[in-house]
C-alpha positions, 0 to 999 in steps of 0.5 A, spaced: 472 170 735 475 176 739 479 171 743 482 168 737 483 174 734 487 176 740 491 170 740 493 172 732 494 179 734 499 177 739 503 172 735 503 177 729 510 178 727 514 185 729 514 190 724 522 191 725 525 197 722 530 197 717 537 196 719 543 199 716 551 197 717 557 198 714 560 191 712 567 188 710 566 183 705 572 178 703 571 175 696 573 168 694 580 167 695 581 165 688 579 171 686 585 175 689 581 181 690 582 185 697 577 186 702 571 190 699 567 195 704 560 196 703 553 197 706 548 192 708 541 193 709 537 188 713 530 187 716 529 182 721 522 179 723 519 175 729 513 174 733 512 181 738 510 176 744 512 169 746 512 165 752 517 161 755 518 155 752 516 157 745 520 156 739 519 162 734 521 163 727 526 169 725 526 171 718 532 175 715 530 179 709 536 182 706 534 189 703 540 191 700 547 187 699 553 190 700 554 191 693 552 189 686 554 183 682 560 185 679 560 187 671 563 180 670 558 174 669 551 173 669 549 169 675 544 163 673 537 162 677 538 158 683 545 159 684 546 163 690 545 161 697 546 165 703 547 163 711 548 168 716 548 169 724 544 173 728 546 175 735 541 174 741 541 179 747 537 181 753 534 176 757 537 171 753 544 171 750 546 166 744 547 166 737 542 164 732 544 161 725 540 163 719 540 159 712 536 161 706 535 156 700 539 156 694 533 160 690 534 167 686 532 169 679 537 170 674 542 176 676 545 180 671 552 183 671 552 190 674 546 189 678 543 188 685 544 182 688 537 179 690 538 174 696 533 169 698 530 170 705 534 166 711 530 163 717 532 160 723 528 158 730 530 160 737 527 157 743 526 162 748 527 159 755 527 165 759 522 171 761 524 178 759 525 182 752 530 178 747 533 182 742 535 180 735 541 183 731 544 182 725 551 180 724 556 177 719 553 173 713 556 169 707 554 168 700 555 162 696 555 161 689 555 154 686 557 155 679 561 155 675 564 152 681 562 153 689 565 159 692 564 163 698 564 171 700 564 172 707 561 179 710 562 182 717 560 188 720 565 194 721 561 198 726 556 197 732 549 194 729 543 196 731 537 191 734 533 189 728 527 186 732 525 185 740 521 179 742 517 180 749 517 173 752 512 172 758 513 167 764 508 161 762 510 157 768 516 154 765 523 153 768 528 159 767 535 158 764 541 163 764 542 162 756 538 161 750 539 155 746 538 156 739 537 151 733 538 152 726 534 151 720 540 148 716 547 150 715 550 146 710 551 149 703 548 145 697 550 144 690 557 144 690 558 149 696 562 147 702 558 147 709 557 154 711 558 156 719 556 162 722 555 166 716 562 164 713 562 158 709 567 154 706 572 158 701 575 156 695 583 157 696 587 159 691 591 153 691 599 154 692 603 151 687 606 144 689 613 143 686 614 137 681 620 133 683 622 132 676 622 128 670 618 131 664 616 126 659 621 128 654 628 125 654 633 129 658 639 128 653 642 134 650 639 138 645 641 136 638 643 140 632 639 142 626 644 139 621 644 134 616 638 130 614 635 130 621 628 132 623 626 130 630 630 134 635 629 132 643 631 138 648 634 137 655 630 137 661 631 144 665 628 146 671 624 152 672 621 156 677 615 161 676 612 166 680 605 167 679 600 173 679 594 172 684 589 168 684 594 163 682 599 160 686 605 164 689 610 160 685 611 154 681 617 149 680 617 144 674 622 141 669 620 143 662 622 140 656 622 143 649 622 138 643 622 140 635 620 137 629 623 140 622 618 141 617 621 145 611 625 151 614 620 151 620 620 147 626 613 144 630 615 145 637 612 141 643 613 143 650 612 138 656 612 140 663 613 135 669 606 132 672 603 135 678 606 142 676 600 145 680 594 144 685 587 146 682 585 153 685 578 150 685 573 145 683 573 146 675 569 143 670 572 140 664 574 145 659 575 151 664 583 151 664 588 152 658 596 153 659 600 157 654 607 159 654 612 164 651 618 160 649 624 165 649 628 165 642 636 166 643 643 165 640 643 167 633 635 169 633 631 173 638 624 173 640 618 169 643 614 163 640 607 162 643 605 155 644 598 153 647 595 147 650 588 144 650 583 145 655 583 140 661 579 134 658 576 132 665 574 136 671 579 138 676 578 137 684 580 143 688 587 142 691 589 136 687 595 136 682 594 138 675 598 135 669 598 141 664 598 138 657 603 138 652 603 145 649 605 146 641 606 152 636 610 153 630 617 156 630 619 160 624 627 162 624 629 169 623 636 168 623 641 163 620 646 160 625 645 156 632 639 159 635 636 156 642 629 155 645 628 156 653 622 156 657 619 163 658 612 166 661 607 160 663 600 163 662 594 159 665 587 161 663 581 159 667 574 160 663 567 159 667 562 163 662 565 170 663 571 174 662 577 169 662 581 169 668 588 170 666 594 168 671 601 169 668 607 166 671 614 169 670 620 165 670 624 167 676 632 168 675 636 165 669 634 158 666 638 154 661 636 153 654 632 146 653 634 146 645 639 148 640 638 148 633 642 150 627 637 155 623 636 158 617 633 165 616 626 164 613 622 170 610 617 173 616 621 169 621 622 171 628 629 175 628 628 182 631 624 180 637 617 179 634 613 174 637 611 168 632 604 166 633 602 159 634 601 158 626 608 160 624 606 167 622 611 173 625 609 180 627 611 184 632 604 185 635 603 178 635 598 174 640 603 175 646 604 182 645 596 183 646 597 181 653 601 187 655 606 182 659 613 183 658 617 180 653 619 174 656 613 173 660 608 175 655 602 170 655 596 170 653 590 169 658 588 161 659 581 162 657 577 160 663 570 162 661 565 156 662 558 158 662 557 154 668 561 160 670 567 161 667 572 158 672 567 158 677 562 155 672 558 161 671 560 166 675 564 167 682 561 172 686 565 178 689 563 185 691 567 189 686 569 189 679 574 184 676 578 189 673 585 187 676 583 180 674 582 182 667 589 185 667 
């Protein structure tokens, strides 16, 4: 019994002291957020003693992550998966890859991150003291879409645990080989290596070579008994705010159908106008545009498109649906309609991510109409709502965007993360994204 107790005692895990170190975390590219500084607290446990040739299990317990879950989205149960790296030093020089299960309790907004323990196995091939020092780590969130936050030390990190390795007669080598308990993320996550798994890119906007689905013929006047008016296809370059693509180039066509004194507008963009910034579930992405009114009339008309009906693959071209709205003229004469600010809303279950894309440079009018002023019409610079009502404080103005590019955020809040299926994990508040 005493002998058995002695064996158990020698194999007992070392009581490692808590290690704290300054950390820099890189949020998912799609968030558009800058690096975040914080402090990570880790406890490393491993056998206090072992023999050459033994393969021991090392456990990384995250006592405190660099920051809380931001005040944006609640993280669902079992959606968070950590991976990390431990530096092995002393008698053995190597790196040990660590991995935890996708296992966590629900994590409310603005509350501490609760990460499962990570484990890894280390084979000891040389006698002496072996030190274990926590290093970089990665946090993968699977919903509403798979995203990774990469964290790395910004100062020298103290040793977290030490193993005394005795020579049991085995051969000695100059370096310790390591094995991991895994390394690949699951449930939508890309492979995580050395603590920095795959990242969601913000997707640069691909340029469409042209050809909207509308006729390219000249714009028709609004005289006579004509009710359908086909606009001409015009090329537009948009400059987008992060986390959207830097720019989007597309051909846009504005068509109108007269009904009484108002016009039902349909705005079409070219196919493959942009690449999807991340894997998005159905219903996560919606476009809208502020059509600019010129000529005899003035102001903007908001047109909206429906959400995507099918899931979108990261990096694959996205065809924006037709956007519709109602234009009620506020002046009599020849009025022009031109493409204005394009807004992309992404909703993954929390606050929507709004990506405004402003028109860069001048753009030609797509359609010219002979209009007759209507009560409550658009003249005077007021925004005409999609339902046909007017008002200087319409939906576009609420976004705080400028006159030409005010576009309300595309709703992106999918319960399965609003844009990320539930919650994109980053370490800082998303005030900028809400902007």
